[in-house]
FIDREN-131909 format. One record per residue (C-alpha): residue number from 1; residue in one letter; x, y, z. Coordinates in nm, 2 decimals, decimal comma. Each point is the difference from the previous one (the first is absolute). Layout:
REM residues N
+-----+------+--------+--------+--------+
! seq ! type !      x !      y !      z !
+-----+------+--------+--------+--------+
! NUM !    A !      X !      Y !      Z !
...
+-----+------+--------+--------+--------+
This chain:
REM residues 361
+-----+------+--------+--------+--------+
! seq ! type !      x !      y !      z !
+-----+------+--------+--------+--------+
!   1 !    M !  -4,38 !  -4,58 !  -0,84 !
!   2 !    T !   0,30 !   0,17 !  -0,11 !
!   3 !    R !   0,30 !   0,13 !   0,21 !
!   4 !    P !   0,06 !   0,38 !  -0,01 !
!   5 !    F !   0,29 !   0,11 !  -0,15 !
!   6 !    A !   0,32 !  -0,05 !   0,19 !
!   7 !    I !   0,33 !   0,17 !   0,00 !
!   8 !    P !   0,30 !  -0,17 !   0,10 !
!   9 !    L !   0,19 !   0,18 !   0,28 !
!  10 !    R !   0,35 !   0,01 !  -0,19 !
!  11 !    A !  -0,18 !   0,25 !  -0,25 !
!  12 !    V !  -0,17 !   0,19 !   0,29 !
!  13 !    L !   0,36 !  -0,01 !   0,23 !
!  14 !    V !   0,16 !   0,14 !  -0,39 !
!  15 !    A !  -0,25 !   0,23 !  -0,02 !
!  16 !    G !   0,01 !   0,12 !   0,30 !
!  17 !    S !   0,38 !   0,05 !  -0,04 !
!  18 !    L !  -0,03 !   0,18 !  -0,27 !
!  19 !    L !  -0,26 !   0,25 !   0,08 !
!  20 !    A !   0,23 !   0,07 !   0,37 !
!  21 !    A !   0,29 !   0,06 !  -0,26 !
!  22 !    A !  -0,24 !   0,28 !  -0,23 !
!  23 !    T !  -0,10 !   0,17 !   0,31 !
!  24 !    A !   0,36 !  -0,01 !   0,13 !
!  25 !    M !   0,11 !   0,17 !  -0,33 !
!  26 !    A !  -0,33 !   0,25 !  -0,01 !
!  27 !    G !   0,06 !   0,11 !   0,36 !
!  28 !    T !   0,35 !   0,10 !   0,06 !
!  29 !    V !   0,32 !   0,03 !  -0,24 !
!  30 !    V !   0,34 !   0,10 !   0,07 !
!  31 !    Y !   0,26 !   0,13 !  -0,25 !
!  32 !    V !   0,36 !  -0,04 !   0,07 !
!  33 !    S !   0,30 !   0,13 !  -0,25 !
!  34 !    N !   0,27 !  -0,21 !  -0,06 !
!  35 !    A !   0,32 !   0,25 !  -0,12 !
!  36 !    D !   0,22 !  -0,24 !  -0,13 !
!  37 !    S !  -0,21 !  -0,27 !  -0,15 !
!  38 !    Q !  -0,14 !   0,33 !  -0,15 !
!  39 !    E !  -0,42 !  -0,13 !   0,08 !
!  40 !    L !  -0,27 !   0,09 !   0,20 !
!  41 !    S !  -0,14 !  -0,33 !   0,21 !
!  42 !    V !  -0,41 !   0,02 !  -0,02 !
!  43 !    L !  -0,10 !  -0,23 !   0,33 !
!  44 !    A !  -0,30 !  -0,02 !   0,16 !
!  45 !    F !  -0,05 !   0,01 !   0,37 !
!  46 !    D !  -0,19 !  -0,22 !   0,19 !
!  47 !    R !  -0,12 !   0,20 !   0,36 !
!  48 !    A !  -0,14 !  -0,35 !   0,16 !
!  49 !    S !   0,31 !  -0,17 !  -0,06 !
!  50 !    G !   0,26 !   0,26 !  -0,04 !
!  51 !    R !   0,13 !  -0,16 !  -0,29 !
!  52 !    L !   0,11 !   0,16 !  -0,34 !
!  53 !    S !  -0,08 !  -0,16 !  -0,34 !
!  54 !    P !   0,18 !   0,07 !  -0,37 !
!  55 !    V !  -0,25 !   0,14 !  -0,24 !
!  56 !    E !   0,22 !   0,15 !  -0,25 !
!  57 !    T !   0,35 !   0,07 !  -0,07 !
!  58 !    V !   0,07 !   0,37 !  -0,24 !
!  59 !    A !   0,29 !   0,05 !  -0,15 !
!  60 !    V !   0,10 !   0,37 !  -0,02 !
!  61 !    G !   0,34 !   0,01 !  -0,18 !
!  62 !    G !   0,22 !   0,23 !   0,26 !
!  63 !    T !   0,07 !   0,03 !   0,36 !
!  64 !    V !  -0,35 !   0,06 !   0,20 !
!  65 !    M !   0,02 !   0,12 !   0,31 !
!  66 !    P !  -0,21 !   0,26 !   0,15 !
!  67 !    L !  -0,41 !  -0,07 !  -0,07 !
!  68 !    A !  -0,33 !   0,23 !   0,06 !
!  69 !    L !  -0,33 !  -0,06 !   0,01 !
!  70 !    S !  -0,27 !   0,25 !  -0,16 !
!  71 !    P !  -0,26 !   0,15 !   0,32 !
!  72 !    D !  -0,27 !  -0,18 !  -0,11 !
!  73 !    K !   0,23 !  -0,32 !  -0,02 !
!  74 !    R !  -0,07 !  -0,08 !  -0,40 !
!  75 !    F !   0,35 !   0,10 !  -0,14 !
!  76 !    L !   0,36 !  -0,14 !   0,12 !
!  77 !    Y !   0,31 !   0,20 !  -0,10 !
!  78 !    A !   0,34 !  -0,17 !   0,01 !
!  79 !    A !   0,30 !   0,20 !  -0,04 !
!  80 !    L !   0,35 !  -0,15 !  -0,20 !
!  81 !    R !   0,33 !   0,11 !   0,11 !
!  82 !    S !   0,19 !  -0,13 !  -0,29 !
!  83 !    Q !  -0,01 !   0,18 !  -0,31 !
!  84 !    P !  -0,21 !   0,12 !  -0,13 !
!  85 !    F !  -0,16 !   0,14 !   0,32 !
!  86 !    R !  -0,31 !   0,00 !  -0,08 !
!  87 !    V !  -0,31 !  -0,12 !   0,21 !
!  88 !    L !  -0,30 !  -0,25 !  -0,12 !
!  89 !    S !  -0,39 !   0,03 !   0,06 !
!  90 !    F !  -0,22 !  -0,26 !   0,03 !
!  91 !    A !  -0,36 !  -0,05 !   0,05 !
!  92 !    V !  -0,12 !  -0,25 !   0,32 !
!  93 !    D !  -0,27 !  -0,26 !  -0,14 !
!  94 !    P !  -0,24 !   0,07 !   0,27 !
!  95 !    A !  -0,13 !  -0,38 !   0,01 !
!  96 !    S !   0,34 !  -0,16 !   0,00 !
!  97 !    G !   0,28 !   0,26 !   0,03 !
!  98 !    R !   0,23 !  -0,09 !  -0,24 !
!  99 !    L !   0,16 !   0,29 !  -0,19 !
! 100 !    K !  -0,09 !   0,14 !  -0,38 !
! 101 !    K !   0,31 !   0,24 !  -0,05 !
! 102 !    L !  -0,16 !   0,35 !  -0,18 !
! 103 !    G !   0,35 !   0,15 !  -0,09 !
! 104 !    E !   0,34 !   0,10 !   0,09 !
! 105 !    A !   0,10 !   0,39 !   0,09 !
! 106 !    P !   0,35 !   0,13 !   0,02 !
! 107 !    L !   0,15 !   0,10 !   0,38 !
! 108 !    A !   0,26 !   0,29 !   0,02 !
! 109 !    D !   0,23 !  -0,29 !   0,17 !
! 110 !    S !   0,03 !  -0,33 !   0,23 !
! 111 !    M !  -0,25 !   0,10 !   0,21 !
! 112 !    A !   0,01 !  -0,18 !   0,40 !
! 113 !    N !  -0,38 !   0,08 !   0,09 !
! 114 !    I !  -0,27 !   0,10 !  -0,20 !
! 115 !    D !  -0,40 !   0,13 !   0,08 !
! 116 !    V !  -0,29 !   0,13 !  -0,08 !
! 117 !    D !  -0,16 !   0,27 !   0,11 !
! 118 !    A !  -0,43 !  -0,02 !   0,14 !
! 119 !    S !  -0,13 !   0,12 !  -0,33 !
! 120 !    G !   0,17 !  -0,27 !  -0,19 !
! 121 !    K !   0,10 !   0,21 !  -0,24 !
! 122 !    W !   0,39 !   0,05 !   0,05 !
! 123 !    L !   0,30 !  -0,23 !   0,09 !
! 124 !    F !   0,26 !   0,11 !   0,23 !
! 125 !    A !   0,35 !  -0,12 !  -0,06 !
! 126 !    A !   0,34 !   0,03 !   0,23 !
! 127 !    S !   0,31 !  -0,09 !  -0,10 !
! 128 !    Y !   0,29 !  -0,14 !   0,21 !
! 129 !    P !   0,27 !   0,04 !  -0,26 !
! 130 !    G !  -0,12 !   0,31 !  -0,22 !
! 131 !    H !  -0,07 !   0,18 !   0,38 !
! 132 !    K !  -0,37 !   0,16 !  -0,15 !
! 133 !    I !  -0,34 !  -0,07 !  -0,02 !
! 134 !    T !  -0,25 !   0,04 !  -0,26 !
! 135 !    V !  -0,38 !   0,00 !  -0,11 !
! 136 !    N !  -0,12 !  -0,18 !  -0,28 !
! 137 !    S !  -0,40 !   0,00 !  -0,10 !
! 138 !    I !  -0,23 !  -0,27 !  -0,01 !
! 139 !    D !  -0,28 !   0,01 !  -0,29 !
! 140 !    G !  -0,36 !  -0,07 !   0,04 !
! 141 !    N !   0,10 !  -0,40 !  -0,05 !
! 142 !    G !   0,22 !  -0,05 !   0,27 !
! 143 !    A !   0,31 !   0,03 !  -0,19 !
! 144 !    V !   0,31 !   0,19 !   0,09 !
! 145 !    T !   0,09 !   0,28 !  -0,27 !
! 146 !    A !   0,27 !   0,24 !  -0,01 !
! 147 !    I !   0,21 !   0,17 !   0,21 !
! 148 !    Q !  -0,16 !   0,33 !   0,15 !
! 149 !    Q !   0,21 !   0,08 !   0,22 !
! 150 !    L !   0,39 !  -0,02 !   0,13 !
! 151 !    V !   0,19 !   0,15 !   0,31 !
! 152 !    P !   0,38 !  -0,09 !   0,12 !
! 153 !    T !   0,04 !  -0,05 !   0,37 !
! 154 !    A !   0,23 !  -0,04 !   0,25 !
! 155 !    P !   0,22 !  -0,38 !  -0,08 !
! 156 !    N !  -0,19 !  -0,34 !   0,03 !
! 157 !    A !  -0,40 !   0,13 !  -0,06 !
! 158 !    H !  -0,17 !  -0,34 !   0,14 !
! 159 !    A !  -0,35 !   0,00 !   0,10 !
! 160 !    I !  -0,30 !   0,21 !  -0,10 !
! 161 !    H !  -0,41 !   0,03 !   0,09 !
! 162 !    A !  -0,24 !   0,27 !   0,04 !
! 163 !    D !  -0,23 !   0,04 !   0,30 !
! 164 !    A !  -0,32 !  -0,08 !   0,05 !
! 165 !    T !  -0,13 !   0,29 !  -0,11 !
! 166 !    N !   0,23 !   0,04 !  -0,33 !
! 167 !    R !   0,12 !   0,37 !   0,07 !
! 168 !    F !   0,34 !  -0,06 !   0,11 !
! 169 !    V !   0,23 !  -0,29 !  -0,13 !
! 170 !    L !   0,31 !  -0,11 !   0,19 !
! 171 !    A !   0,32 !  -0,13 !  -0,12 !
! 172 !    T !   0,29 !  -0,15 !   0,19 !
! 173 !    S !   0,39 !   0,05 !  -0,02 !
! 174 !    L !   0,20 !  -0,25 !   0,14 !
! 175 !    G !   0,31 !   0,14 !  -0,09 !
! 176 !    G !  -0,11 !   0,32 !   0,07 !
! 177 !    D !  -0,11 !  -0,10 !   0,35 !
! 178 !    H !  -0,33 !   0,16 !  -0,07 !
! 179 !    L !  -0,36 !   0,00 !  -0,07 !
! 180 !    S !  -0,10 !   0,25 !  -0,26 !
! 181 !    V !  -0,38 !   0,14 !  -0,03 !
! 182 !    W !  -0,16 !   0,13 !  -0,27 !
! 183 !    R !  -0,33 !   0,16 !  -0,10 !
! 184 !    F !  -0,23 !  -0,17 !  -0,28 !
! 185 !    D !  -0,25 !   0,10 !  -0,26 !
! 186 !    A !  -0,16 !  -0,29 !  -0,09 !
! 187 !    A !  -0,18 !   0,25 !  -0,30 !
! 188 !    K !   0,36 !   0,00 !  -0,16 !
! 189 !    G !   0,19 !  -0,26 !   0,14 !
! 190 !    Q !   0,27 !   0,25 !   0,12 !
! 191 !    L !   0,23 !  -0,05 !   0,34 !
! 192 !    T !   0,10 !   0,36 !   0,17 !
! 193 !    P !   0,21 !   0,03 !   0,32 !
! 194 !    N !  -0,18 !   0,03 !   0,34 !
! 195 !    D !   0,10 !   0,26 !   0,22 !
! 196 !    P !   0,18 !  -0,13 !   0,17 !
! 197 !    P !   0,20 !  -0,20 !  -0,27 !
! 198 !    I !   0,18 !  -0,25 !   0,20 !
! 199 !    V !  -0,03 !  -0,22 !   0,32 !
! 200 !    Q !   0,37 !  -0,06 !   0,09 !
! 201 !    L !   0,12 !  -0,33 !   0,22 !
! 202 !    D !   0,22 !  -0,11 !   0,13 !
! 203 !    A !   0,32 !  -0,08 !  -0,17 !
! 204 !    K !   0,13 !  -0,29 !  -0,20 !
! 205 !    S !  -0,39 !  -0,15 !   0,16 !
! 206 !    G !  -0,11 !  -0,08 !  -0,40 !
! 207 !    A !  -0,35 !   0,09 !  -0,04 !
! 208 !    R !  -0,18 !  -0,25 !  -0,19 !
! 209 !    H !  -0,39 !  -0,10 !   0,07 !
! 210 !    F !  -0,30 !   0,18 !   0,14 !
! 211 !    V !  -0,38 !  -0,09 !   0,03 !
! 212 !    W !  -0,22 !   0,24 !   0,16 !
! 213 !    D !  -0,28 !  -0,15 !   0,23 !
! 214 !    K !  -0,38 !   0,02 !  -0,09 !
! 215 !    A !  -0,10 !   0,29 !   0,23 !
! 216 !    Q !   0,30 !   0,20 !  -0,19 !
! 217 !    K !   0,13 !   0,11 !   0,33 !
! 218 !    H !   0,38 !  -0,17 !   0,02 !
! 219 !    L !   0,22 !  -0,12 !  -0,25 !
! 220 !    Y !   0,25 !  -0,26 !   0,07 !
! 221 !    L !   0,34 !   0,01 !  -0,22 !
! 222 !    L !   0,23 !  -0,30 !  -0,03 !
! 223 !    N !   0,43 !   0,07 !  -0,03 !
! 224 !    E !   0,20 !  -0,23 !  -0,19 !
! 225 !    V !   0,31 !   0,07 !   0,14 !
! 226 !    D !  -0,03 !   0,02 !   0,35 !
! 227 !    A !  -0,33 !  -0,23 !   0,04 !
! 228 !    S !  -0,19 !   0,29 !   0,17 !
! 229 !    L !  -0,38 !   0,03 !   0,01 !
! 230 !    V !  -0,12 !   0,36 !   0,07 !
! 231 !    V !  -0,33 !   0,12 !   0,10 !
! 232 !    F !  -0,13 !   0,36 !  -0,11 !
! 233 !    A !  -0,33 !   0,16 !   0,07 !
! 234 !    W !  -0,12 !   0,13 !  -0,35 !
! 235 !    D !  -0,21 !   0,31 !  -0,06 !
! 236 !    G !  -0,17 !  -0,08 !  -0,33 !
! 237 !    V !  -0,10 !   0,39 !   0,01 !
! 238 !    H !   0,35 !   0,14 !  -0,09 !
! 239 !    G !   0,20 !  -0,30 !  -0,07 !
! 240 !    T !   0,24 !   0,00 !   0,31 !
! 241 !    L !   0,15 !  -0,25 !   0,17 !
! 242 !    R !   0,08 !   0,01 !   0,37 !
! 243 !    E !   0,20 !  -0,34 !   0,19 !
! 244 !    L !  -0,12 !  -0,17 !   0,25 !
! 245 !    Q !   0,20 !  -0,31 !   0,04 !
! 246 !    R !   0,29 !  -0,17 !  -0,08 !
! 247 !    T !   0,07 !  -0,36 !   0,01 !
! 248 !    S !   0,16 !  -0,30 !  -0,15 !
! 249 !    T !  -0,13 !  -0,32 !  -0,23 !
! 250 !    L !   0,33 !  -0,18 !   0,07 !
! 251 !    P !  -0,04 !  -0,33 !   0,21 !
! 252 !    P !   0,17 !  -0,06 !   0,38 !
! 253 !    G !   0,37 !  -0,09 !  -0,05 !
! 254 !    F !  -0,03 !   0,09 !  -0,34 !
! 255 !    T !   0,38 !   0,03 !  -0,17 !
! 256 !    G !   0,11 !   0,12 !  -0,31 !
! 257 !    K !  -0,12 !   0,26 !  -0,28 !
! 258 !    P !  -0,33 !   0,11 !   0,03 !
! 259 !    W !  -0,19 !   0,02 !  -0,29 !
! 260 !    A !  -0,36 !   0,08 !   0,01 !
! 261 !    A !  -0,28 !  -0,04 !  -0,26 !
! 262 !    D !  -0,39 !   0,06 !   0,03 !
! 263 !    L !  -0,26 !   0,05 !   0,26 !
! 264 !    H !  -0,37 !  -0,07 !   0,00 !
! 265 !    L !  -0,29 !   0,12 !   0,25 !
! 266 !    S !  -0,29 !  -0,26 !   0,03 !
! 267 !    P !  -0,32 !   0,08 !  -0,10 !
! 268 !    D !  -0,14 !   0,10 !   0,31 !
! 269 !    G !   0,30 !   0,19 !   0,09 !
! 270 !    R !   0,09 !  -0,21 !   0,29 !
! 271 !    Q !   0,29 !  -0,13 !  -0,09 !
! 272 !    L !   0,34 !   0,09 !  -0,19 !
! 273 !    Y !   0,26 !  -0,20 !  -0,19 !
! 274 !    A !   0,37 !   0,07 !  -0,12 !
! 275 !    S !   0,24 !  -0,27 !  -0,17 !
! 276 !    E !   0,34 !   0,02 !   0,04 !
! 277 !    R !   0,20 !  -0,16 !  -0,29 !
! 278 !    T !   0,33 !  -0,10 !   0,22 !
! 279 !    S !  -0,14 !  -0,19 !   0,24 !
! 280 !    S !  -0,32 !  -0,13 !  -0,24 !
! 281 !    T !  -0,26 !   0,09 !   0,27 !
! 282 !    I !  -0,29 !   0,21 !   0,04 !
! 283 !    A !  -0,06 !   0,23 !   0,29 !
! 284 !    H !  -0,34 !   0,05 !   0,16 !
! 285 !    F !  -0,13 !   0,29 !   0,22 !
! 286 !    R !  -0,32 !   0,10 !   0,12 !
! 287 !    V !  -0,19 !   0,32 !  -0,08 !
! 288 !    D !  -0,11 !   0,24 !   0,29 !
! 289 !    A !  -0,35 !   0,09 !  -0,14 !
! 290 !    G !   0,03 !   0,31 !   0,16 !
! 291 !    T !   0,33 !   0,17 !  -0,02 !
! 292 !    G !   0,12 !  -0,20 !  -0,30 !
! 293 !    T !   0,32 !  -0,14 !   0,19 !
! 294 !    L !   0,17 !  -0,33 !  -0,05 !
! 295 !    E !   0,03 !  -0,27 !   0,29 !
! 296 !    A !   0,29 !  -0,29 !  -0,12 !
! 297 !    A !  -0,17 !  -0,36 !  -0,04 !
! 298 !    G !   0,28 !  -0,23 !  -0,14 !
! 299 !    S !   0,14 !  -0,10 !  -0,32 !
! 300 !    T !  -0,07 !  -0,29 !  -0,21 !
! 301 !    P !   0,21 !  -0,22 !  -0,20 !
! 302 !    T !  -0,10 !   0,04 !  -0,37 !
! 303 !    E !   0,13 !  -0,11 !  -0,36 !
! 304 !    K !   0,37 !   0,11 !  -0,07 !
! 305 !    T !   0,01 !   0,34 !  -0,10 !
! 306 !    P !  -0,34 !   0,13 !   0,04 !
! 307 !    R !  -0,01 !   0,32 !  -0,23 !
! 308 !    G !  -0,36 !   0,03 !  -0,05 !
! 309 !    F !  -0,32 !  -0,11 !   0,18 !
! 310 !    T !  -0,38 !   0,09 !   0,03 !
! 311 !    I !  -0,31 !  -0,05 !   0,26 !
! 312 !    D !  -0,33 !  -0,16 !  -0,11 !
! 313 !    S !  -0,36 !   0,19 !   0,03 !
! 314 !    S !  -0,08 !  -0,20 !   0,27 !
! 315 !    G !   0,32 !   0,05 !   0,22 !
! 316 !    R !   0,01 !  -0,37 !   0,03 !
! 317 !    Y !   0,31 !  -0,04 !  -0,23 !
! 318 !    L !   0,37 !   0,11 !  -0,07 !
! 319 !    I !   0,15 !  -0,09 !  -0,31 !
! 320 !    A !   0,37 !   0,07 !  -0,04 !
! 321 !    A !   0,20 !  -0,07 !  -0,31 !
! 322 !    G !   0,38 !  -0,08 !   0,05 !
! 323 !    Q !   0,26 !   0,08 !  -0,28 !
! 324 !    E !   0,20 !  -0,26 !   0,12 !
! 325 !    S !  -0,17 !  -0,27 !   0,05 !
! 326 !    H !  -0,20 !   0,03 !  -0,33 !
! 327 !    A !  -0,32 !  -0,08 !   0,21 !
! 328 !    L !  -0,31 !   0,15 !   0,20 !
! 329 !    S !  -0,10 !  -0,05 !   0,36 !
! 330 !    V !  -0,36 !   0,06 !   0,12 !
! 331 !    H !   0,01 !   0,08 !   0,35 !
! 332 !    A !  -0,33 !  -0,02 !   0,24 !
! 333 !    I !  -0,04 !   0,31 !   0,20 !
! 334 !    D !  -0,18 !  -0,08 !   0,30 !
! 335 !    A !  -0,29 !   0,23 !   0,03 !
! 336 !    R !   0,05 !   0,10 !   0,36 !
! 337 !    S !   0,33 !   0,06 !   0,02 !
! 338 !    G !   0,14 !   0,08 !  -0,33 !
! 339 !    A !   0,27 !  -0,28 !   0,05 !
! 340 !    L !   0,15 !  -0,21 !  -0,34 !
! 341 !    G !  -0,10 !  -0,32 !   0,03 !
! 342 !    E !  -0,03 !  -0,35 !  -0,21 !
! 343 !    V !   0,19 !   0,02 !  -0,36 !
! 344 !    T !  -0,07 !  -0,13 !  -0,35 !
! 345 !    R !   0,20 !   0,04 !  -0,24 !
! 346 !    L !   0,03 !  -0,01 !  -0,43 !
! 347 !    P !   0,30 !   0,02 !  -0,20 !
! 348 !    V !  -0,04 !   0,27 !  -0,27 !
! 349 !    G !   0,23 !   0,16 !  -0,25 !
! 350 !    K !   0,36 !   0,14 !   0,03 !
! 351 !    N !   0,02 !   0,28 !   0,20 !
! 352 !    P !  -0,34 !   0,09 !   0,12 !
! 353 !    N !  -0,02 !   0,34 !   0,17 !
! 354 !    W !  -0,34 !   0,17 !   0,03 !
! 355 !    V !  -0,32 !  -0,13 !   0,08 !
! 356 !    E !  -0,38 !   0,09 !  -0,12 !
! 357 !    I !  -0,31 !  -0,14 !   0,13 !
! 358 !    V !  -0,34 !   0,08 !  -0,17 !
! 359 !    D !  -0,36 !  -0,11 !   0,13 !
! 360 !    L !  -0,22 !  -0,06 !  -0,30 !
! 361 !    P !  -0,35 !   0,12 !  -0,07 !
+-----+------+--------+--------+--------+
């Protein structure tokens, strides 16, 4: 009588660990730009444990800051804010999330923000020191190519994004304290001023980042200089905004100079979070489903100088980058309250500042 073939328990455990790691890698990947070490961190994210693990580090040869993903998440774009100003195009490997460089293209200046239109054919960019916004074309292989249009703006353009219809593009002017609204011709890649072209804000508020809700009924704007947060009603037919509410992202008892940075809505739209760099906190607001207005729900300490963060597609985790701690914090999000709870941390490169996340197919 022959014995059945027996697999040693140790081999089973090792194989199981490798399979779990492969599953985590293939499931969700996080990309971080590290400005001072001039590299991108590619990290696997395990939702079961809330932990990040390194996949690869990609040298980029310049001060890398803003990142953007194509609408289908197949391509990642990284802008370099050191000379020569350029944008790098990468294909995202659908199995591992690793990056394959497709090419480089010139940018008109040092860009604080980049984004891709809904068609995936145009890259928008906003220059803080150059006081301009631009449009670059993207070819059929997903690589950014030539500058298509350059438009001078008021001082310190900072963020630029298209609405869900791809008919309007908005850009902030931090120095001009306003939002500019543009009509966008996606066939030609051309911006023309809307009527009215400007939404003026309070003096010395410092318009920085903004997001729309999924229903495209409301727009949320974070001001850097006074750390205020403004809620607007958005008219998607005419491209106009009407202010509904103004609140603060500063924690109770705050003293010092406000320095707000980033904001994101949870995937279900019920929670909004905003980072403030001086206090190294993330403010939390509950969103009224009917009116879009906000209710303050507290502030949570996070990495030192949290310039950028993101939220995973399940809405269970918030990942924040600390420019001065050179690390990421993964905050668990309470499913009922939206409060930020348990934290896991991972050191990355020097001066991490932008975070993007991709669920692989």
